[in-house]
C-alpha positions as CSV (number, residue, x, y, z in Angstrom):
1,M,-8.9,-21.5,18.8
2,L,-11.2,-22.5,16.2
3,L,-10.5,-26.1,16.2
4,G,-11.4,-26.2,19.6
5,H,-14.4,-24.5,18.9
6,Y,-14.9,-27.5,16.6
7,G,-14.0,-30.4,19.2
8,V,-10.4,-31.0,18.1
9,R,-7.2,-31.3,20.1
10,A,-4.6,-29.2,18.8
11,L,-1.0,-28.3,20.1
12,V,0.6,-25.5,19.1
13,V,4.7,-24.8,19.2
14,E,5.7,-21.4,19.2
15,H,9.3,-20.2,19.2
16,H,8.7,-17.2,20.8
17,R,8.5,-17.3,24.8
18,G,5.0,-15.5,25.0
19,T,2.7,-13.4,23.1
20,A,3.5,-10.5,20.7
21,I,5.4,-7.9,22.5
22,H,5.0,-5.0,19.7
23,P,1.7,-3.7,18.7
24,R,2.0,-4.6,15.0
25,A,-1.3,-5.7,13.2
26,A,-4.4,-3.5,14.4
27,Q,-7.5,-3.2,12.2
28,I,-10.0,-6.0,13.3
29,T,-12.4,-6.2,9.9
30,Q,-16.2,-7.3,10.6
31,R,-15.6,-10.3,9.1
32,S,-13.0,-10.9,11.8
33,M,-15.2,-10.1,14.7
34,E,-17.7,-12.2,13.4
35,I,-15.7,-15.3,13.7
36,F,-14.7,-13.9,17.0
37,R,-18.2,-13.7,17.8
38,T,-18.9,-17.2,17.1
39,V,-16.2,-18.3,19.5
40,G,-17.3,-16.3,22.2
41,V,-14.8,-13.2,22.5
42,E,-16.1,-10.6,20.4
43,Q,-17.4,-8.6,23.4
44,I,-14.2,-8.6,25.0
45,V,-12.0,-7.9,22.1
46,R,-14.6,-4.5,21.7
47,R,-14.0,-3.6,25.5
48,K,-10.3,-4.0,25.2
49,S,-10.2,-2.2,22.1
50,A,-11.7,0.8,23.6
51,E,-9.2,1.0,26.2
52,Q,-6.3,1.3,23.6
53,F,-7.9,3.4,20.7
54,V,-10.8,5.5,20.2
55,Q,-13.1,3.5,17.7
56,D,-14.6,4.7,14.6
57,G,-11.2,6.8,13.6
58,A,-10.0,8.1,10.6
59,I,-7.5,6.7,7.9
60,M,-5.6,9.6,6.9
61,G,-2.5,11.3,4.6
62,V,-0.5,13.9,6.2
63,E,2.7,15.7,5.2
64,S,3.2,15.5,8.5
65,L,0.7,15.2,12.0
66,A,1.4,18.8,12.7
67,G,1.5,19.7,9.0
68,K,-0.7,19.5,6.2
69,E,-3.8,17.5,5.6
70,I,-3.5,15.3,1.9
71,A,-6.4,13.1,2.1
72,Y,-9.2,11.4,4.1
73,Y,-8.9,7.8,2.9
74,I,-11.6,6.6,5.1
75,A,-13.4,9.4,7.3
76,N,-14.7,6.9,9.6
77,L,-14.5,3.6,10.2
78,N,-17.8,2.3,10.4
79,D,-19.4,4.6,8.5
80,G,-22.1,3.1,6.3
81,I,-21.2,-0.2,6.8
82,R,-22.9,-0.8,10.4
83,H,-25.9,-2.9,8.3
84,L,-23.7,-5.4,6.6
85,S,-23.2,-7.3,10.0
86,P,-23.6,-7.7,13.4
87,C,-20.3,-6.7,14.3
88,E,-18.2,-3.5,14.0
89,R,-14.7,-2.5,12.8
90,V,-12.6,-2.2,15.9
91,F,-8.7,-1.6,16.2
92,I,-7.3,-3.4,18.9
93,S,-3.0,-4.1,18.7
94,Q,-1.7,-7.4,18.3
95,S,-0.1,-7.5,21.6
96,L,-3.3,-6.7,23.5
97,L,-5.4,-9.3,21.0
98,E,-3.1,-12.0,21.2
99,P,-3.4,-12.9,25.2
100,L,-7.5,-12.7,24.6
101,L,-7.2,-15.4,21.8
102,K,-4.5,-17.4,23.6
103,Q,-7.0,-17.7,26.7
104,R,-10.1,-18.8,24.4
105,A,-8.1,-21.4,22.7
106,E,-6.6,-22.9,26.4
107,E,-10.1,-23.0,27.8
108,L,-11.1,-24.8,24.1
109,G,-8.7,-27.6,25.0
110,A,-5.3,-26.4,23.0
111,E,-2.2,-26.7,24.3
112,L,0.5,-24.1,23.7
113,R,4.3,-24.6,24.1
114,F,6.1,-21.4,24.1
115,A,9.4,-21.0,23.8
116,T,9.6,-24.3,21.7
117,E,11.1,-24.9,18.6
118,M,10.3,-27.5,15.9
119,T,14.0,-28.6,15.1
120,S,12.9,-31.2,12.1
121,F,9.6,-33.2,11.0
122,E,8.9,-36.1,8.6
123,Q,5.3,-36.7,7.0
124,D,4.2,-40.1,5.9
125,S,0.4,-41.0,4.3
126,G,-1.1,-41.2,8.0
127,G,0.3,-37.8,9.5
128,V,3.2,-35.9,10.8
129,T,6.0,-37.0,13.1
130,A,8.0,-33.7,14.5
131,Q,11.0,-33.1,16.9
132,I,10.5,-30.5,19.3
133,R,12.9,-28.5,21.8
134,H,12.5,-26.2,24.4
135,R,14.6,-23.6,23.9
136,D,15.6,-22.6,27.3
137,T,15.9,-26.3,28.9
138,G,17.1,-28.0,25.8
139,T,14.4,-30.7,26.6
140,T,12.9,-32.8,23.4
141,A,10.2,-34.4,22.6
142,I,8.9,-36.5,19.7
143,V,5.4,-35.3,19.1
144,R,2.8,-37.1,16.0
145,A,-0.1,-35.6,14.8
146,R,-2.4,-36.6,12.0
147,Y,-2.1,-32.8,10.4
148,M,0.1,-30.3,10.7
149,I,-0.9,-26.3,10.2
150,A,2.3,-24.1,9.3
151,A,1.9,-20.5,10.7
152,D,5.4,-19.7,11.0
153,G,5.3,-16.3,9.2
154,S,6.2,-14.9,6.0
155,H,9.7,-16.5,6.3
156,S,8.2,-19.7,6.8
157,R,11.1,-22.8,7.3
158,I,8.3,-25.7,7.2
159,R,7.3,-23.7,3.6
160,E,10.7,-23.5,2.5
161,R,11.3,-27.2,3.9
162,L,8.6,-28.5,1.4
163,G,9.8,-26.7,-1.8
164,I,6.5,-24.3,-2.0
165,R,7.7,-20.8,-3.7
166,M,6.4,-17.5,-3.0
167,L,4.8,-15.7,-6.3
168,G,3.7,-12.4,-6.7
169,R,5.6,-8.9,-6.5
170,G,8.5,-9.9,-4.5
171,V,10.1,-8.0,-2.1
172,F,10.1,-3.7,-2.7
173,S,11.2,-2.9,0.7
174,N,13.5,-3.2,3.3
175,S,11.1,-1.7,6.4
176,I,11.8,-0.4,9.7
177,T,9.0,0.0,12.8
178,I,9.9,2.8,15.2
179,Y,8.2,2.4,18.7
180,F,8.5,5.4,20.5
181,R,7.0,7.5,23.5
182,A,6.4,11.3,23.2
183,Q,3.1,13.8,24.3
184,V,1.7,13.9,20.5
185,A,-1.6,15.0,21.9
186,P,-1.3,18.3,21.0
187,L,-0.3,17.5,17.5
188,L,-3.9,15.5,16.5
189,R,-5.2,18.9,17.9
190,G,-8.4,16.9,18.8
191,R,-8.8,14.8,15.6
192,N,-9.6,10.9,15.8
193,L,-7.2,9.4,13.8
194,S,-7.1,5.7,13.9
195,V,-3.9,5.5,10.7
196,I,-2.1,8.3,9.5
197,Y,0.2,8.0,6.4
198,V,2.8,10.6,6.1
199,I,4.3,11.6,2.7
200,N,6.7,14.1,2.4
201,P,10.0,14.6,0.6
202,V,12.0,12.8,4.0
203,L,9.9,9.6,4.4
204,R,6.7,7.7,3.5
205,G,5.1,5.5,6.2
206,F,2.2,5.7,8.4
207,F,1.9,6.4,12.4
208,R,-0.8,4.4,14.6
209,I,-0.9,5.9,18.2
210,E,-2.8,4.7,21.2
211,I,-4.5,6.3,24.1
212,P,-3.2,8.3,25.9
213,Y,-1.7,9.7,23.3
214,E,1.8,9.5,24.7
215,S,3.0,6.3,22.2
216,G,2.8,4.7,19.3
217,F,4.9,3.6,16.2
218,L,6.0,4.9,12.8
219,A,6.5,2.3,10.3
220,I,8.7,3.8,7.3
221,I,8.6,2.1,3.8
222,A,10.9,4.5,2.3
223,V,12.8,7.3,2.3
224,G,14.4,10.2,0.1
225,D,12.9,11.5,-3.2
226,P,9.5,10.7,-3.8
227,D,10.5,9.9,-7.4
228,H,12.9,8.0,-6.9
229,P,12.9,7.0,-3.2
230,N,15.5,4.5,-1.0
231,T,13.6,1.7,-0.3
232,D,16.5,0.1,1.7
233,V,15.6,2.1,5.1
234,W,17.7,-0.5,6.4
235,A,20.7,1.3,5.0
236,G,23.0,3.3,7.5
237,L,20.2,3.2,9.8
238,T,21.4,4.9,13.2
239,D,19.5,5.9,16.3
240,E,19.9,9.7,14.9
241,R,18.6,8.9,11.7
242,C,15.5,7.3,13.3
243,L,15.0,10.7,15.6
244,E,15.5,12.7,12.3
245,Y,12.7,10.5,10.6
246,M,10.6,10.6,13.9
247,H,10.7,15.1,13.5
248,A,10.1,14.4,10.0
249,A,6.9,12.7,10.4
250,L,6.0,14.8,13.7
251,G,6.7,18.2,11.7
252,V,8.0,19.2,14.9
253,R,11.7,19.4,16.0
254,D,11.0,20.8,19.5
255,L,9.0,17.4,21.0
256,P,11.0,14.8,23.5
257,I,10.7,11.8,22.0
258,K,12.2,8.2,23.6
259,I,12.8,5.3,21.1
260,E,12.3,1.9,22.7
261,D,12.5,-0.3,19.9
262,V,13.6,-0.1,16.1
263,M,12.1,-3.3,14.2
264,R,13.5,-4.4,10.7
265,W,11.0,-6.0,8.4
266,Q,10.5,-6.1,4.4
267,S,7.2,-5.3,2.4
268,E,6.3,-7.7,-0.2
269,A,3.1,-9.2,-2.0
270,N,3.4,-12.8,-2.7
271,T,1.1,-16.0,-2.0
272,A,2.6,-19.3,-2.0
273,E,1.6,-21.3,-5.1
274,R,0.1,-24.1,-3.1
275,L,-1.2,-24.3,0.7
276,R,-0.9,-27.9,0.9
277,E,1.5,-30.8,0.6
278,G,0.1,-33.8,2.0
279,N,-0.5,-33.4,5.6
280,I,0.4,-30.3,6.0
281,F,-1.3,-27.1,5.6
282,L,-0.1,-23.4,5.3
283,A,-2.2,-20.3,7.0
284,G,-1.7,-17.0,7.5
285,D,1.9,-15.1,6.2
286,A,3.4,-18.5,5.5
287,A,0.9,-18.3,2.7
288,H,0.3,-15.0,2.1
289,A,2.5,-11.6,2.6
290,M,1.2,-8.2,1.8
291,P,2.4,-5.0,2.8
292,P,0.5,-3.4,5.8
293,Y,-2.4,-1.0,3.8
294,G,-5.8,-1.6,4.6
295,G,-5.5,-3.8,7.5
296,F,-5.9,-7.2,5.5
297,G,-2.7,-9.2,6.6
298,G,-3.9,-10.5,10.0
299,N,-7.7,-10.7,9.1
300,T,-6.6,-12.7,5.9
301,G,-5.0,-15.5,8.1
302,V,-7.8,-15.3,10.8
303,Q,-10.5,-16.3,7.6
304,D,-7.9,-18.8,6.6
305,A,-7.7,-20.3,10.1
306,Q,-11.9,-20.5,9.8
307,N,-12.1,-22.2,6.7
308,L,-9.5,-25.0,7.6
309,A,-10.7,-25.6,11.1
310,W,-14.2,-26.7,10.3
311,K,-12.3,-29.2,7.6
312,L,-10.2,-30.6,9.4
313,A,-12.8,-31.3,12.3
314,W,-15.2,-33.0,9.9
315,V,-12.5,-35.2,8.7
316,L,-11.0,-36.2,11.7
317,Q,-14.8,-36.9,13.3
318,G,-15.8,-38.8,10.4
319,K,-18.0,-36.7,9.1
320,A,-16.4,-36.1,5.8
321,G,-13.9,-37.6,3.0
322,P,-10.2,-36.4,3.5
323,E,-11.2,-34.9,-0.2
324,L,-12.7,-31.9,1.4
325,L,-9.4,-30.6,2.6
326,D,-8.6,-30.1,-1.3
327,T,-10.9,-27.3,-0.9
328,Y,-8.7,-25.3,1.7
329,D,-6.6,-24.7,-1.6
330,R,-9.2,-24.2,-3.8
331,E,-11.2,-21.6,-1.5
332,R,-8.2,-20.1,0.1
333,R,-5.3,-19.6,-2.2
334,P,-7.9,-17.0,-4.6
335,V,-8.8,-15.2,-2.1
336,G,-5.4,-14.8,-0.6
337,E,-3.6,-13.2,-3.9
338,F,-6.7,-11.0,-4.3
339,T,-6.2,-9.5,-0.6
340,V,-2.6,-9.4,-1.5
341,E,-3.1,-7.4,-4.5
342,Q,-5.4,-5.2,-3.3
343,A,-2.9,-4.3,-0.5
344,Y,0.0,-3.8,-2.9
345,S,-2.9,-1.5,-5.0
346,R,-3.4,0.7,-1.8
347,Y,0.1,0.6,-1.3
348,V,0.7,2.3,-4.5
349,T,-2.1,4.5,-4.6
350,R,-1.4,5.7,-1.0
351,T,2.5,6.3,-1.0
352,A,4.3,4.6,-3.6
353,P,3.0,6.4,-6.9
354,Y,6.1,5.3,-8.4
355,L,5.8,2.1,-8.9
356,A,2.4,2.3,-11.1
357,F,3.8,2.0,-14.3
358,K,4.6,-1.8,-13.1
359,G,0.6,-2.3,-13.0
360,F,-1.4,-2.4,-10.1
361,Q,-5.4,-3.9,-10.0
362,P,-8.0,-1.2,-9.5
363,V,-8.9,-0.7,-5.9
364,A,-11.8,-2.5,-4.8
365,N,-14.5,-1.3,-2.2
366,D,-13.2,-2.2,1.4
367,M,-16.4,-4.1,1.8
368,N,-15.8,-6.5,-1.2
369,V,-12.2,-7.4,0.5
370,E,-13.4,-8.0,4.0
371,L,-16.7,-9.2,3.8
372,G,-17.7,-10.1,-0.1
373,Y,-14.5,-12.6,-1.3
374,C,-16.2,-15.5,-2.5
375,Y,-15.7,-19.3,-3.1
376,D,-18.1,-20.1,-6.3
377,G,-15.2,-19.0,-8.7
378,R,-15.8,-15.3,-8.9
379,L,-13.4,-13.8,-6.7
380,H,-15.3,-10.7,-4.7
381,E,-18.2,-8.9,-5.0
382,H,-19.7,-5.9,-2.4
383,P,-21.5,-7.9,0.3
384,S,-24.9,-6.5,-0.1
385,E,-25.3,-8.4,-3.5
386,S,-24.5,-11.8,-3.0
387,K,-28.7,-12.4,-1.5
388,G,-27.1,-15.7,-0.3
389,R,-25.9,-17.4,-3.4
390,P,-23.9,-20.3,-3.1
391,G,-20.3,-19.8,-2.3
392,T,-20.4,-16.7,-0.5
393,R,-21.1,-15.5,2.9
394,A,-24.5,-16.0,4.7
395,P,-26.1,-12.1,4.6
396,H,-26.9,-10.7,8.2
397,L,-30.2,-9.8,9.2
398,W,-31.3,-8.6,12.6
399,L,-33.9,-11.2,14.0
400,R,-34.5,-9.5,17.4
401,E,-32.5,-7.8,19.9
402,N,-29.0,-8.6,19.8
403,C,-29.6,-11.8,17.5
404,S,-28.6,-12.2,14.0
405,T,-29.0,-14.5,11.5
406,L,-25.4,-15.0,11.9
407,D,-25.7,-16.0,15.4
408,L,-27.6,-19.4,14.6
409,L,-24.2,-20.6,12.4
410,G,-21.1,-21.4,13.5
411,S,-21.0,-24.9,14.7
412,D,-22.2,-27.1,12.1
413,Y,-24.5,-27.0,8.8
414,V,-27.9,-25.0,9.5
415,V,-31.0,-24.8,7.3
416,L,-32.3,-21.4,7.1
417,A,-36.0,-21.7,6.0
418,A,-38.8,-19.4,4.8
419,P,-42.0,-19.6,6.2
420,G,-42.9,-22.2,3.2
421,W,-40.3,-24.7,3.2
422,Q,-41.7,-28.0,4.3
423,T,-39.0,-30.3,3.0
424,E,-37.6,-33.3,5.7
425,T,-33.8,-32.9,5.8
426,E,-31.2,-34.4,7.9
427,F,-29.6,-30.9,9.0
428,Q,-30.8,-29.0,11.6
429,V,-33.3,-26.2,10.5
430,R,-33.9,-22.9,12.1
431,R,-36.9,-21.4,10.3
432,I,-36.9,-17.6,9.4
433,D,-40.5,-15.9,10.1
434,H,-39.0,-12.1,9.0
435,P,-40.1,-10.0,6.5
436,D,-37.3,-9.3,4.9
437,F,-35.5,-12.7,5.4
438,A,-36.6,-14.5,2.0
439,T,-35.2,-11.1,0.1
440,A,-31.6,-11.4,1.8
441,Y,-31.3,-14.9,1.2
442,G,-32.5,-14.3,-2.7
443,L,-35.5,-17.1,-1.9
444,S,-39.2,-17.6,-2.6
445,P,-41.6,-18.5,0.5
446,A,-40.7,-22.0,0.2
447,G,-37.0,-21.9,-0.3
448,A,-34.1,-22.4,2.1
449,V,-30.0,-22.1,2.1
450,L,-27.8,-24.6,3.7
451,V,-25.2,-22.6,5.2
452,R,-21.4,-24.4,5.7
453,P,-19.9,-24.1,9.6
454,D,-18.0,-21.2,8.5
455,G,-21.3,-19.1,7.8
456,Y,-20.8,-19.7,3.8
457,I,-23.9,-20.5,1.7
458,A,-23.3,-24.1,0.4
459,W,-26.7,-24.5,-1.5
460,R,-30.1,-22.7,-2.3
461,G,-33.5,-23.9,-3.2
462,E,-37.0,-25.6,-2.9
463,G,-36.3,-28.9,-2.7
464,V,-33.7,-31.0,-0.7
465,P,-30.5,-30.0,0.4
466,P,-27.3,-32.3,-0.9
467,R,-26.1,-34.7,1.6
468,Q,-22.5,-33.6,0.4
469,V,-22.1,-30.0,-0.7
């Protein structure tokens, strides 16, 4: 979708026969919504999300859904953060989001081949050649591209073939997700709960429940004694045991429950040791795998895609030299490592305190992770503190109704200039006559900032922006 936005033809080869069938990732951060806004899908994502979840819900911990409340980690998903962005956090499941992104990608020129697998690939100095095969017909084809992006998940075969290791905390749970149907509305007791962590002697995990509160899933990370838990939830798993887990998490035994599916997966906290091998780049879960605590995984993949897409476009279109692509690893890998550790820290502090003795990062403010990641050598800061400093995201400022400073960005390099800036430049210039603009961007009355296509500040000053940034 983002490659199409920047004018690049892309072929997607997808092993599955269609978009996601399970809800899975659901929390969409303000930053991801800003990216969706850039390509024209923010509003439809918002509308669809409201059909599935009551927005502005809480993230909390309970002994069981019917039982004692332990803690509210976030009382309202958007409370105290709306001023930071033109967009809000939303909840929308992966199964509902992916068709929206698929449609927009196709509108922008992408070719998507489902039920297709890549059986082999080779790269040379000029690009990548791959053999692909349709899973149902057996039809094969040879395709050639200048670059290839490996977004084939945490068990990436491409990454393994390239000999790129995953480094970090390793795998610490053989986890499961139980997809179920049950009339759970009475147990919610009118509470608007987006994510419900369950912490009791039987299991540790979390619920997500959809409108009209008749279906959802329970993810289970560990079972048994909280101080010495069994983290191999796969072992001895039966339908009867899954039903027992459901009863323990709901806190009632007389509620009819239909288990529709059980998915096995692994909790891990790892980052690839490098994100590029020649003409091949890693993105998403292939680049970093993290536990589902904080909702950072899918969003980090969206941010990878944005960082890489415009750089590929600039190189392919002759606007920049190939060395620009070296900055993808330099910028995104440290951010990925930081985000993985933050997800791990939330996992330890919320549901796995028995791991605390191994050490973990202090839990940073959510906004530092979601909006405040930096490309200037530091890893993060609160977005309200960046003030347009090079290497940080351009601050949001409402200029008029439904028009943010961020709405002036996203297609090319853009100069945002205070009224007193009079310098000639080859870049597109947007003069901002707003009383708060200079303060928001750390500028003098004669200052300006040069903003990259991904909304990050490339330069700030009073003279001529450098041509190569």
